DSSP file (Angstrom, degrees, kcal/mol; ACC not computed):
  #  RESIDUE AA STRUCTURE BP1 BP2  ACC     N-H-->O    O-->H-N    N-H-->O    O-->H-N    TCO  KAPPA ALPHA  PHI   PSI    X-CA   Y-CA   Z-CA
    1    1 A M              0   0    0      0, 0.0     3,-0.0     0, 0.0     0, 0.0   0.000 360.0 360.0 360.0 142.4  -79.2   63.1   23.5
    2    2 A T     >  -     0   0    0      1,-0.1     4,-1.8     4,-0.0     3,-0.3  -0.544 360.0-114.7 -84.0 155.8  -82.6   64.6   23.3
    3    3 A P  H  > S+     0   0    0      0, 0.0     4,-2.4     0, 0.0     5,-0.2   0.871 115.9  54.8 -58.9 -36.4  -83.1   68.2   22.4
    4    4 A W  H  > S+     0   0    0      1,-0.2     4,-2.4     2,-0.2     5,-0.2   0.876 105.3  52.2 -67.2 -35.7  -84.5   69.0   25.8
    5    5 A L  H  > S+     0   0    0     -3,-0.3     4,-2.3     2,-0.2    -1,-0.2   0.894 110.6  48.4 -65.3 -39.4  -81.5   67.5   27.5
    6    6 A V  H  X S+     0   0    0     -4,-1.8     4,-2.6     2,-0.2     5,-0.2   0.918 111.2  50.2 -65.6 -43.7  -79.2   69.7   25.4
    7    7 A I  H  X S+     0   0    0     -4,-2.4     4,-2.4     1,-0.2    -2,-0.2   0.924 112.8  45.9 -61.5 -45.1  -81.3   72.8   26.2
    8    8 A V  H  X S+     0   0    0     -4,-2.4     4,-2.5     2,-0.2     5,-0.2   0.903 112.8  50.5 -65.4 -41.3  -81.2   72.2   29.9
    9    9 A A  H  X S+     0   0    0     -4,-2.3     4,-2.2     2,-0.2    -2,-0.2   0.920 112.8  45.7 -64.3 -43.7  -77.5   71.5   29.9
   10   10 A V  H  X S+     0   0    0     -4,-2.6     4,-2.6     2,-0.2     5,-0.3   0.902 112.5  51.5 -66.2 -40.7  -76.7   74.7   28.0
   11   11 A A  H  X S+     0   0    0     -4,-2.4     4,-2.2    -5,-0.2    -2,-0.2   0.925 112.1  45.7 -62.6 -44.7  -79.0   76.7   30.3
   12   12 A L  H  X S+     0   0    0     -4,-2.5     4,-2.3     2,-0.2    -1,-0.2   0.888 113.0  51.3 -65.7 -38.8  -77.3   75.3   33.4
   13   13 A G  H  X S+     0   0    0     -4,-2.2     4,-2.0    -5,-0.2    -2,-0.2   0.930 112.2  44.0 -64.8 -46.4  -73.9   76.0   31.9
   14   14 A T  H  X S+     0   0    0     -4,-2.6     4,-2.4     1,-0.2     5,-0.2   0.871 113.0  52.8 -68.5 -35.0  -74.6   79.6   31.0
   15   15 A Y  H  X S+     0   0    0     -4,-2.2     4,-2.9    -5,-0.3     5,-0.2   0.918 108.8  50.1 -63.7 -42.1  -76.2   80.2   34.3
   16   16 A A  H  X S+     0   0    0     -4,-2.3     4,-1.8     2,-0.2    -2,-0.2   0.891 110.5  49.9 -63.6 -39.7  -73.1   78.8   36.1
   17   17 A I  H  X S+     0   0    0     -4,-2.0     4,-0.8     2,-0.2    -2,-0.2   0.937 114.9  43.1 -65.3 -45.6  -70.9   81.1   34.1
   18   18 A R  H >X S+     0   0    0     -4,-2.4     4,-0.9     1,-0.2     3,-0.6   0.905 114.6  49.7 -67.3 -40.7  -72.9   84.2   34.8
   19   19 A A  H 3X S+     0   0    0     -4,-2.9     4,-2.3     1,-0.2     3,-0.2   0.821 100.0  66.1 -68.5 -30.1  -73.4   83.3   38.5
   20   20 A S  H 3X S+     0   0    0     -4,-1.8     4,-3.0     1,-0.2     5,-0.5   0.841  95.5  57.3 -62.3 -32.0  -69.7   82.7   38.9
   21   21 A M  H <X>S+     0   0    0     -4,-0.8     4,-1.9    -3,-0.6     5,-0.8   0.909 110.2  43.3 -65.5 -40.5  -69.0   86.4   38.3
   22   22 A F  H  X5S+     0   0    0     -4,-0.9     4,-0.6    -3,-0.2    -2,-0.2   0.888 118.1  45.2 -70.5 -38.1  -71.2   87.4   41.2
   23   23 A V  H  <5S+     0   0    0     -4,-2.3     4,-0.3     3,-0.1    -2,-0.2   0.924 123.8  31.7 -72.2 -44.6  -69.9   84.7   43.5
   24   24 A L  H  <5S+     0   0    0     -4,-3.0    -3,-0.2    -5,-0.2    -2,-0.2   0.890 134.2  24.7 -83.8 -40.9  -66.2   85.2   42.7
   25   25 A V  H ><5S+     0   0    0     -4,-1.9     3,-1.3    -5,-0.5    -3,-0.2   0.733 107.1  73.7 -98.0 -25.3  -66.0   88.9   42.0
   26   26 A G  T 3<<S+     0   0    0     -5,-0.8    -3,-0.1    -4,-0.6    -1,-0.1   0.715  93.0  54.8 -65.7 -22.0  -69.0   90.2   43.9
   27   27 A V  T 3  S+     0   0    0     -4,-0.3    -1,-0.3    -5,-0.2    -2,-0.1   0.592 101.8  67.1 -88.5 -10.3  -67.5   89.8   47.3
   28   28 A R  S <  S-     0   0    0     -3,-1.3     2,-0.2    -4,-0.1    -4,-0.0  -0.833  88.1-111.1-109.6 146.9  -64.4   91.9   46.5
   29   29 A P        -     0   0    0      0, 0.0    -2,-0.1     0, 0.0     3,-0.1  -0.529  34.9-123.2 -72.8 143.6  -64.2   95.6   45.8
   30   30 A L        -     0   0    0     -2,-0.2     5,-0.0     1,-0.1    -4,-0.0  -0.544  30.5 -96.9 -83.6 151.1  -63.4   96.5   42.2
   31   31 A P     >  -     0   0    0      0, 0.0     4,-2.2     0, 0.0     3,-0.2  -0.352  33.3-118.4 -62.6 149.4  -60.5   98.7   41.3
   32   32 A R  H  > S+     0   0    0      1,-0.2     4,-2.5     2,-0.2     5,-0.2   0.878 112.7  55.3 -59.0 -39.3  -61.4  102.4   40.8
   33   33 A R  H  > S+     0   0    0      1,-0.2     4,-1.8     2,-0.2    -1,-0.2   0.906 109.0  47.1 -63.0 -40.6  -60.2  102.4   37.2
   34   34 A L  H  > S+     0   0    0     -3,-0.2     4,-2.5     2,-0.2    -1,-0.2   0.890 110.5  52.5 -67.8 -39.5  -62.5   99.4   36.4
   35   35 A E  H  X S+     0   0    0     -4,-2.2     4,-1.4     1,-0.2    -2,-0.2   0.897 108.1  51.8 -62.5 -39.5  -65.4  101.1   38.2
   36   36 A A  H  < S+     0   0    0     -4,-2.5     4,-0.4     1,-0.2    -1,-0.2   0.902 111.3  46.9 -63.5 -40.6  -64.9  104.2   36.1
   37   37 A M  H >< S+     0   0    0     -4,-1.8     3,-1.4     1,-0.2     4,-0.3   0.882 107.9  55.6 -68.7 -37.8  -64.9  102.2   32.9
   38   38 A L  H >X S+     0   0    0     -4,-2.5     3,-1.1     1,-0.3     4,-0.6   0.798  97.2  65.1 -65.8 -27.0  -68.0  100.3   33.9
   39   39 A G  T 3< S+     0   0    0     -4,-1.4    -1,-0.3     1,-0.2    -2,-0.2   0.704 100.1  52.6 -66.2 -18.4  -69.8  103.6   34.4
   40   40 A L  T <> S+     0   0    0     -3,-1.4     4,-1.7    -4,-0.4    -1,-0.2   0.494  87.5  82.6 -94.4  -4.8  -69.4  104.2   30.6
   41   41 A V  H <> S+     0   0    0     -3,-1.1     4,-2.4    -4,-0.3     5,-0.2   0.937  89.3  49.1 -67.4 -46.8  -71.0  100.9   29.6
   42   42 A A  H  X S+     0   0    0     -4,-0.6     4,-2.5     1,-0.2     5,-0.2   0.937 112.4  46.3 -63.0 -48.3  -74.6  101.9   29.8
   43   43 A P  H  > S+     0   0    0      0, 0.0     4,-2.4     0, 0.0    -1,-0.2   0.895 113.5  50.7 -60.9 -36.9  -74.2  105.2   27.8
   44   44 A A  H  X S+     0   0    0     -4,-1.7     4,-2.2     2,-0.2    -2,-0.2   0.899 110.6  48.7 -66.3 -39.4  -72.2  103.3   25.2
   45   45 A A  H  X S+     0   0    0     -4,-2.4     4,-2.3     2,-0.2    -1,-0.2   0.914 112.4  47.8 -66.4 -42.5  -74.9  100.6   24.9
   46   46 A V  H  X S+     0   0    0     -4,-2.5     4,-2.8     2,-0.2     5,-0.2   0.917 111.3  51.0 -64.3 -42.3  -77.7  103.2   24.6
   47   47 A A  H  X S+     0   0    0     -4,-2.4     4,-2.5    -5,-0.2     5,-0.2   0.899 110.6  49.3 -61.8 -40.5  -75.7  105.1   21.9
   48   48 A A  H  X S+     0   0    0     -4,-2.2     4,-1.9     2,-0.2    -1,-0.2   0.915 113.2  46.3 -65.3 -42.9  -75.1  101.9   19.9
   49   49 A L  H  X S+     0   0    0     -4,-2.3     4,-1.9     2,-0.2    -2,-0.2   0.934 115.1  45.6 -65.3 -46.1  -78.8  101.0   20.1
   50   50 A V  H  X S+     0   0    0     -4,-2.8     4,-2.5     1,-0.2     5,-0.2   0.915 112.2  50.9 -65.8 -42.6  -80.1  104.5   19.1
   51   51 A S  H  X S+     0   0    0     -4,-2.5     4,-2.4    -5,-0.2     5,-0.2   0.881 110.3  49.5 -65.1 -36.1  -77.6  104.9   16.3
   52   52 A S  H  X S+     0   0    0     -4,-1.9     4,-1.5    -5,-0.2    -1,-0.2   0.870 112.5  48.2 -69.4 -33.8  -78.5  101.5   14.8
   53   53 A I  H  < S+     0   0    0     -4,-1.9    -2,-0.2     1,-0.2    -1,-0.2   0.894 117.3  42.1 -68.7 -39.2  -82.2  102.5   15.0
   54   54 A V  H  < S+     0   0    0     -4,-2.5    10,-0.7    -5,-0.2    -2,-0.2   0.852 124.0  32.4 -77.6 -35.7  -81.6  105.9   13.4
   55   55 A L  H  < S+     0   0    0     -4,-2.4     7,-2.6    -5,-0.2     2,-0.6   0.641 102.6  72.5-103.2 -15.9  -79.1  104.9   10.7
   56   56 A I  E  <  +A   61   0A   0     -4,-1.5     2,-0.4     5,-0.2     5,-0.2  -0.898  47.2 170.6-114.3 124.3  -80.1  101.4    9.5
   57   57 A R  E >  S-A   60   0A   0      3,-2.8     3,-1.9    -2,-0.6    -4,-0.0  -0.990  74.1 -17.9-128.9 121.4  -83.2  100.6    7.5
   58   58 A A  T 3  S-     0   0    0     -2,-0.4    -1,-0.1     1,-0.3     3,-0.1   0.842 127.3 -51.8  53.2  39.5  -83.8   97.1    5.9
   59   59 A G  T 3  S+     0   0    0      1,-0.2     2,-0.3     0, 0.0    -1,-0.3   0.416 120.7  92.7  84.2  -2.2  -80.1   96.2    6.3
   60   60 A S  E <  S-A   57   0A   0     -3,-1.9    -3,-2.8     2,-0.0     2,-0.8  -0.869  84.3 -98.9-123.4 160.1  -78.6   99.2    4.6
   61   61 A V  E     +A   56   0A   0     -2,-0.3    -5,-0.2    -5,-0.2    -6,-0.1  -0.663  59.1 143.7 -81.7 112.3  -77.4  102.6    6.0
   62   62 A E        -     0   0    0     -7,-2.6    -2,-0.0    -2,-0.8     2,-0.0  -0.989  50.4-106.5-143.4 143.4  -80.1  105.2    5.5
   63   63 A P        -     0   0    0      0, 0.0    -8,-0.2     0, 0.0     3,-0.1  -0.346  41.8-102.0 -69.3 155.7  -81.1  108.1    7.7
   64   64 A A        -     0   0    0    -10,-0.7   -10,-0.1     1,-0.1    -7,-0.0  -0.303  46.7 -86.3 -70.5 158.9  -84.4  107.8    9.7
   65   65 A P     >  -     0   0    0      0, 0.0     4,-2.1     0, 0.0     3,-0.5  -0.233  43.9-103.4 -62.2 159.0  -87.5  109.6    8.5
   66   66 A I  H  > S+     0   0    0      1,-0.2     4,-2.7     2,-0.2     5,-0.2   0.863 117.7  56.2 -56.9 -43.5  -87.9  113.2    9.6
   67   67 A P  H  > S+     0   0    0      0, 0.0     4,-2.1     0, 0.0    -1,-0.2   0.906 110.1  46.2 -58.7 -39.2  -90.5  112.5   12.3
   68   68 A E  H  > S+     0   0    0     -3,-0.5     4,-2.5     2,-0.2    -2,-0.2   0.925 113.2  48.6 -67.7 -43.6  -88.2  110.1   14.1
   69   69 A L  H  X S+     0   0    0     -4,-2.1     4,-2.5     1,-0.2    -1,-0.2   0.903 112.0  49.4 -63.5 -40.4  -85.2  112.4   13.8
   70   70 A A  H  X S+     0   0    0     -4,-2.7     4,-2.5     2,-0.2    -1,-0.2   0.909 111.9  48.3 -65.0 -41.5  -87.3  115.3   15.2
   71   71 A A  H  X S+     0   0    0     -4,-2.1     4,-2.4    -5,-0.2    -2,-0.2   0.895 112.1  49.2 -66.4 -39.5  -88.5  113.2   18.1
   72   72 A I  H  X S+     0   0    0     -4,-2.5     4,-2.4     2,-0.2    -2,-0.2   0.926 112.6  47.6 -64.2 -44.5  -85.0  112.0   18.9
   73   73 A A  H  X S+     0   0    0     -4,-2.5     4,-2.3     2,-0.2    -2,-0.2   0.915 113.1  48.0 -63.8 -43.0  -83.7  115.6   18.9
   74   74 A A  H  X S+     0   0    0     -4,-2.5     4,-2.4     1,-0.2    -1,-0.2   0.903 112.0  49.9 -65.1 -40.4  -86.5  116.8   21.1
   75   75 A G  H  X S+     0   0    0     -4,-2.4     4,-2.3     2,-0.2    -2,-0.2   0.891 109.4  51.7 -63.9 -39.6  -86.0  114.0   23.5
   76   76 A L  H  X S+     0   0    0     -4,-2.4     4,-2.4     2,-0.2    -2,-0.2   0.923 110.9  47.2 -62.8 -44.7  -82.3  114.7   23.7
   77   77 A V  H  X S+     0   0    0     -4,-2.3     4,-2.1     1,-0.2     5,-0.2   0.910 111.5  51.8 -63.3 -41.5  -82.9  118.4   24.4
   78   78 A A  H  X S+     0   0    0     -4,-2.4     4,-2.4     1,-0.2     6,-0.4   0.905 111.6  46.1 -63.0 -41.6  -85.5  117.5   27.1
   79   79 A V  H  X S+     0   0    0     -4,-2.3     4,-2.8     1,-0.2    -1,-0.2   0.910 111.6  51.5 -68.3 -41.3  -83.1  115.1   28.8
   80   80 A R  H  < S+     0   0    0     -4,-2.4    -1,-0.2     1,-0.2    -2,-0.2   0.868 116.0  41.5 -63.5 -35.5  -80.2  117.5   28.7
   81   81 A R  H  < S+     0   0    0     -4,-2.1    -2,-0.2    -5,-0.2    -1,-0.2   0.879 129.4  25.0 -80.0 -38.4  -82.4  120.3   30.3
   82   82 A T  H  < S-     0   0    0     -4,-2.4    -3,-0.2    -5,-0.2    -2,-0.2   0.748  86.7-136.7 -99.9 -26.4  -84.2  118.2   32.9
   83   83 A G     <  +     0   0    0     -4,-2.8     2,-0.5    -5,-0.4    -4,-0.1   0.606  68.1 118.8  76.4  10.7  -81.8  115.3   33.5
   84   84 A N    >>  -     0   0    0     -6,-0.4     3,-0.9     1,-0.1     4,-0.6  -0.949  56.7-155.0-116.4 123.9  -84.8  113.0   33.5
   85   85 A V  H >> S+     0   0    0     -2,-0.5     3,-1.1     1,-0.3     4,-0.9   0.831  94.2  63.7 -66.6 -32.2  -85.1  110.2   31.0
   86   86 A L  H 3> S+     0   0    0      1,-0.3     4,-2.3     2,-0.2    -1,-0.3   0.782  91.2  66.7 -63.8 -24.7  -88.9  110.2   31.2
   87   87 A A  H <> S+     0   0    0     -3,-0.9     4,-1.9     1,-0.2     5,-0.3   0.840  93.7  59.5 -63.3 -32.1  -88.9  113.8   29.8
   88   88 A A  H <X S+     0   0    0     -3,-1.1     4,-3.0    -4,-0.6     5,-0.4   0.912 109.3  42.3 -62.2 -41.9  -87.6  112.4   26.5
   89   89 A F  H  X S+     0   0    0     -4,-0.9     4,-1.4     1,-0.2    -2,-0.2   0.900 111.9  54.3 -70.5 -39.4  -90.7  110.2   26.2
   90   90 A A  H  < S+     0   0    0     -4,-2.3    -2,-0.2     1,-0.2    -1,-0.2   0.808 123.2  27.4 -65.2 -29.5  -93.0  113.0   27.4
   91   91 A V  H  X S+     0   0    0     -4,-1.9     4,-1.4    -5,-0.2    -2,-0.2   0.848 122.8  47.5 -97.9 -44.8  -91.6  115.3   24.7
   92   92 A G  H  X S+     0   0    0     -4,-3.0     4,-2.5    -5,-0.3    -3,-0.2   0.897 107.3  51.8 -70.9 -43.3  -90.5  113.0   21.9
   93   93 A M  H  X S+     0   0    0     -4,-1.4     4,-2.7    -5,-0.4     5,-0.2   0.935 110.2  46.5 -65.5 -47.3  -93.5  110.7   21.6
   94   94 A P  H  > S+     0   0    0      0, 0.0     4,-2.3     0, 0.0    -1,-0.2   0.912 113.7  50.5 -60.9 -38.1  -96.2  113.3   21.2
   95   95 A L  H  X S+     0   0    0     -4,-1.4     4,-2.4     2,-0.2    -2,-0.2   0.923 111.0  48.7 -63.3 -42.3  -94.0  115.1   18.7
   96   96 A F  H  X S+     0   0    0     -4,-2.5     4,-2.2     1,-0.2    -1,-0.2   0.920 111.2  49.7 -61.4 -44.6  -93.5  111.9   16.7
   97   97 A W  H  < S+     0   0    0     -4,-2.7    -1,-0.2     1,-0.2    -2,-0.2   0.864 113.6  46.2 -64.4 -35.9  -97.2  111.2   16.8
   98   98 A L  H  X S+     0   0    0     -4,-2.3     4,-0.6    -5,-0.2    -1,-0.2   0.884 116.9  42.4 -73.4 -38.4  -98.0  114.7   15.5
   99   99 A L  H  X S+     0   0    0     -4,-2.4     4,-2.8    -5,-0.2    -2,-0.2   0.765  97.6  74.5 -82.3 -25.5  -95.4  114.7   12.7
  100  100 A T  H  < S+     0   0    0     -4,-2.2    -1,-0.2     1,-0.2    -2,-0.1   0.916 103.4  36.9 -59.3 -47.3  -95.9  111.2   11.4
  101  101 A P  H  4 S+     0   0    0      0, 0.0    -1,-0.2     0, 0.0    -2,-0.2   0.806 119.8  50.8 -74.0 -24.5  -99.2  111.9    9.6
  102  102 A A  H  < S+     0   0    0     -4,-0.6    -2,-0.2     2,-0.0    -3,-0.1   0.840 112.0  42.6 -81.3 -33.7  -98.0  115.4    8.5
  103  103 A L     <        0   0    0     -4,-2.8    -1,-0.0     1,-0.1     0, 0.0  -0.823 360.0 360.0-116.1 152.8  -94.6  114.5    7.0
  104  104 A P              0   0    0      0, 0.0    -4,-0.1     0, 0.0    -1,-0.1   0.500 360.0 360.0 -72.7 360.0  -93.6  111.6    4.8
């Protein structure tokens, strides 16, 4: 087999697996309990991504530098007060840009 044939076969196989969920499950309503659990997937994924960004440096567990922690905290407060995710960027990024040259 050529490498391109393997790549195409794997791509078609994974596409078929992903599409089967929409075809088979998408036409039926989900149980309420499952819908409630699915509502927690996005916050859990974001928490996992943010915690890995904040706590892991070069493969070891180290806290993030002060400018990053301050920007994350300010963004968290902005989102909690406004309920708008864009507020986190509007508050956190300028704070990060201001603190980065000032603090080590």
